[in-house]
PyMOL CGO cylinders between C-alpha atoms (Angstrom):
from pymol import cmd
from pymol.cgo import CYLINDER

trace = [
    CYLINDER, 140.68, 107.61, 23.74, 142.04, 104.77, 26.03, 0.3, 1, 1, 1, 1, 1, 1,
    CYLINDER, 142.04, 104.77, 26.03, 144.33, 106.85, 27.82, 0.3, 1, 1, 1, 1, 1, 1,
    CYLINDER, 144.33, 106.85, 27.82, 141.75, 109.83, 28.71, 0.3, 1, 1, 1, 1, 1, 1,
    CYLINDER, 141.75, 109.83, 28.71, 139.07, 106.62, 29.95, 0.3, 1, 1, 1, 1, 1, 1,
    CYLINDER, 139.07, 106.62, 29.95, 141.36, 105.66, 32.21, 0.3, 1, 1, 1, 1, 1, 1,
    CYLINDER, 141.36, 105.66, 32.21, 142.24, 108.90, 33.79, 0.3, 1, 1, 1, 1, 1, 1,
    CYLINDER, 142.24, 108.90, 33.79, 138.47, 109.46, 34.68, 0.3, 1, 1, 1, 1, 1, 1,
    CYLINDER, 138.47, 109.46, 34.68, 138.23, 105.90, 35.94, 0.3, 1, 1, 1, 1, 1, 1,
    CYLINDER, 138.23, 105.90, 35.94, 140.85, 103.74, 36.90, 0.3, 1, 1, 1, 1, 1, 1,
    CYLINDER, 140.85, 103.74, 36.90, 143.17, 106.12, 38.47, 0.3, 1, 1, 1, 1, 1, 1,
    CYLINDER, 143.17, 106.12, 38.47, 140.41, 106.79, 41.68, 0.3, 1, 1, 1, 1, 1, 1,
    CYLINDER, 140.41, 106.79, 41.68, 141.04, 102.75, 41.94, 0.3, 1, 1, 1, 1, 1, 1,
    CYLINDER, 141.04, 102.75, 41.94, 145.09, 103.58, 41.73, 0.3, 1, 1, 1, 1, 1, 1,
    CYLINDER, 145.09, 103.58, 41.73, 144.70, 106.16, 44.46, 0.3, 1, 1, 1, 1, 1, 1,
    CYLINDER, 144.70, 106.16, 44.46, 142.28, 104.11, 46.96, 0.3, 1, 1, 1, 1, 1, 1,
    CYLINDER, 142.28, 104.11, 46.96, 144.44, 101.00, 46.73, 0.3, 1, 1, 1, 1, 1, 1,
    CYLINDER, 144.44, 101.00, 46.73, 147.56, 103.63, 47.74, 0.3, 1, 1, 1, 1, 1, 1,
    CYLINDER, 147.56, 103.63, 47.74, 146.11, 105.32, 50.07, 0.3, 1, 1, 1, 1, 1, 1,
    CYLINDER, 146.11, 105.32, 50.07, 144.93, 101.21, 51.68, 0.3, 1, 1, 1, 1, 1, 1,
    CYLINDER, 144.93, 101.21, 51.68, 149.23, 101.36, 51.29, 0.3, 1, 1, 1, 1, 1, 1,
    CYLINDER, 149.23, 101.36, 51.29, 149.35, 99.11, 48.24, 0.3, 1, 1, 1, 1, 1, 1,
    CYLINDER, 149.35, 99.11, 48.24, 152.54, 99.54, 45.62, 0.3, 1, 1, 1, 1, 1, 1,
    CYLINDER, 152.54, 99.54, 45.62, 154.74, 100.33, 48.33, 0.3, 1, 1, 1, 1, 1, 1,
    CYLINDER, 154.74, 100.33, 48.33, 157.64, 99.96, 46.61, 0.3, 1, 1, 1, 1, 1, 1,
    CYLINDER, 157.64, 99.96, 46.61, 156.78, 101.49, 43.65, 0.3, 1, 1, 1, 1, 1, 1,
    CYLINDER, 156.78, 101.49, 43.65, 157.44, 105.12, 43.03, 0.3, 1, 1, 1, 1, 1, 1,
    CYLINDER, 157.44, 105.12, 43.03, 155.76, 105.28, 39.60, 0.3, 1, 1, 1, 1, 1, 1,
    CYLINDER, 155.76, 105.28, 39.60, 152.45, 103.57, 41.04, 0.3, 1, 1, 1, 1, 1, 1,
    CYLINDER, 152.45, 103.57, 41.04, 150.21, 106.37, 42.52, 0.3, 1, 1, 1, 1, 1, 1,
    CYLINDER, 150.21, 106.37, 42.52, 151.01, 108.33, 39.35, 0.3, 1, 1, 1, 1, 1, 1,
    CYLINDER, 151.01, 108.33, 39.35, 149.91, 105.80, 36.45, 0.3, 1, 1, 1, 1, 1, 1,
    CYLINDER, 149.91, 105.80, 36.45, 146.90, 106.53, 35.79, 0.3, 1, 1, 1, 1, 1, 1,
    CYLINDER, 146.90, 106.53, 35.79, 147.22, 110.14, 36.94, 0.3, 1, 1, 1, 1, 1, 1,
    CYLINDER, 147.22, 110.14, 36.94, 147.26, 112.48, 33.30, 0.3, 1, 1, 1, 1, 1, 1,
    CYLINDER, 147.26, 112.48, 33.30, 146.36, 111.45, 30.06, 0.3, 1, 1, 1, 1, 1, 1,
    CYLINDER, 146.36, 111.45, 30.06, 150.60, 110.75, 29.10, 0.3, 1, 1, 1, 1, 1, 1,
    CYLINDER, 150.60, 110.75, 29.10, 150.95, 109.02, 32.08, 0.3, 1, 1, 1, 1, 1, 1,
    CYLINDER, 150.95, 109.02, 32.08, 148.29, 106.86, 31.56, 0.3, 1, 1, 1, 1, 1, 1,
    CYLINDER, 148.29, 106.86, 31.56, 149.17, 106.77, 27.62, 0.3, 1, 1, 1, 1, 1, 1,
    CYLINDER, 149.17, 106.77, 27.62, 152.65, 105.33, 29.16, 0.3, 1, 1, 1, 1, 1, 1,
    CYLINDER, 152.65, 105.33, 29.16, 151.38, 103.08, 31.42, 0.3, 1, 1, 1, 1, 1, 1,
    CYLINDER, 151.38, 103.08, 31.42, 148.45, 101.32, 28.42, 0.3, 1, 1, 1, 1, 1, 1,
    CYLINDER, 148.45, 101.32, 28.42, 151.92, 101.02, 26.49, 0.3, 1, 1, 1, 1, 1, 1,
    CYLINDER, 151.92, 101.02, 26.49, 154.02, 99.56, 29.25, 0.3, 1, 1, 1, 1, 1, 1,
    CYLINDER, 154.02, 99.56, 29.25, 150.67, 97.06, 30.03, 0.3, 1, 1, 1, 1, 1, 1,
    CYLINDER, 150.67, 97.06, 30.03, 149.30, 96.12, 27.25, 0.3, 1, 1, 1, 1, 1, 1,
    CYLINDER, 149.30, 96.12, 27.25, 151.65, 96.59, 24.15, 0.3, 1, 1, 1, 1, 1, 1,
    CYLINDER, 151.65, 96.59, 24.15, 154.92, 95.63, 25.93, 0.3, 1, 1, 1, 1, 1, 1,
    CYLINDER, 154.92, 95.63, 25.93, 153.39, 93.21, 28.04, 0.3, 1, 1, 1, 1, 1, 1,
    CYLINDER, 153.39, 93.21, 28.04, 155.19, 94.29, 31.12, 0.3, 1, 1, 1, 1, 1, 1,
    CYLINDER, 155.19, 94.29, 31.12, 153.80, 94.96, 34.64, 0.3, 1, 1, 1, 1, 1, 1,
    CYLINDER, 153.80, 94.96, 34.64, 150.25, 93.42, 33.51, 0.3, 1, 1, 1, 1, 1, 1,
    CYLINDER, 150.25, 93.42, 33.51, 150.38, 91.77, 36.84, 0.3, 1, 1, 1, 1, 1, 1,
    CYLINDER, 150.38, 91.77, 36.84, 151.70, 94.97, 38.77, 0.3, 1, 1, 1, 1, 1, 1,
    CYLINDER, 151.70, 94.97, 38.77, 149.80, 97.04, 38.34, 0.3, 1, 1, 1, 1, 1, 1,
    CYLINDER, 149.80, 97.04, 38.34, 146.52, 95.56, 36.12, 0.3, 1, 1, 1, 1, 1, 1,
    CYLINDER, 146.52, 95.56, 36.12, 145.59, 93.40, 38.43, 0.3, 1, 1, 1, 1, 1, 1,
    CYLINDER, 145.59, 93.40, 38.43, 145.21, 95.23, 41.88, 0.3, 1, 1, 1, 1, 1, 1,
    CYLINDER, 145.21, 95.23, 41.88, 143.37, 97.39, 39.67, 0.3, 1, 1, 1, 1, 1, 1,
    CYLINDER, 143.37, 97.39, 39.67, 140.63, 94.95, 38.15, 0.3, 1, 1, 1, 1, 1, 1,
    CYLINDER, 140.63, 94.95, 38.15, 140.45, 92.79, 41.47, 0.3, 1, 1, 1, 1, 1, 1,
    CYLINDER, 140.45, 92.79, 41.47, 139.73, 96.09, 43.22, 0.3, 1, 1, 1, 1, 1, 1,
    CYLINDER, 139.73, 96.09, 43.22, 137.03, 97.73, 40.61, 0.3, 1, 1, 1, 1, 1, 1,
    CYLINDER, 137.03, 97.73, 40.61, 136.01, 95.31, 38.18, 0.3, 1, 1, 1, 1, 1, 1,
    CYLINDER, 136.01, 95.31, 38.18, 134.53, 97.22, 36.05, 0.3, 1, 1, 1, 1, 1, 1,
    CYLINDER, 134.53, 97.22, 36.05, 137.97, 98.23, 35.19, 0.3, 1, 1, 1, 1, 1, 1,
    CYLINDER, 137.97, 98.23, 35.19, 138.16, 95.33, 33.96, 0.3, 1, 1, 1, 1, 1, 1,
    CYLINDER, 138.16, 95.33, 33.96, 136.31, 97.09, 31.03, 0.3, 1, 1, 1, 1, 1, 1,
    CYLINDER, 136.31, 97.09, 31.03, 139.60, 99.31, 29.77, 0.3, 1, 1, 1, 1, 1, 1,
    CYLINDER, 139.60, 99.31, 29.77, 142.58, 97.24, 29.93, 0.3, 1, 1, 1, 1, 1, 1,
    CYLINDER, 142.58, 97.24, 29.93, 140.03, 94.93, 27.81, 0.3, 1, 1, 1, 1, 1, 1,
    CYLINDER, 140.03, 94.93, 27.81, 139.31, 96.96, 25.78, 0.3, 1, 1, 1, 1, 1, 1,
    CYLINDER, 139.31, 96.96, 25.78, 142.98, 98.62, 25.45, 0.3, 1, 1, 1, 1, 1, 1,
    CYLINDER, 142.98, 98.62, 25.45, 144.10, 94.82, 24.41, 0.3, 1, 1, 1, 1, 1, 1,
    CYLINDER, 144.10, 94.82, 24.41, 141.59, 94.08, 21.84, 0.3, 1, 1, 1, 1, 1, 1,
    CYLINDER, 141.59, 94.08, 21.84, 142.12, 97.92, 19.87, 0.3, 1, 1, 1, 1, 1, 1,
    CYLINDER, 142.12, 97.92, 19.87, 145.74, 96.91, 19.98, 0.3, 1, 1, 1, 1, 1, 1,
    CYLINDER, 145.74, 96.91, 19.98, 144.57, 93.08, 18.99, 0.3, 1, 1, 1, 1, 1, 1,
    CYLINDER, 144.57, 93.08, 18.99, 142.07, 93.74, 16.22, 0.3, 1, 1, 1, 1, 1, 1,
    CYLINDER, 142.07, 93.74, 16.22, 142.82, 97.55, 15.11, 0.3, 1, 1, 1, 1, 1, 1,
]
cmd.load_cgo(trace, "trace")
């Protein structure tokens, strides 16, 4: 469910960051939340594996603080089931 929510609420912020020149060396970043499948992979990579937390999540949260609810919600779902 977090992937579905993130496509609707995080992807616009991702596109805004990309349009402003964010992540110049990252080929995957612009499409990281473009579909439910890609969002699922990104959430797994960020929350479960702990990989790229600062590379994707932090800039998105800085740009749109309300998106922290999604990242923290996904983390709490993982921790507490």
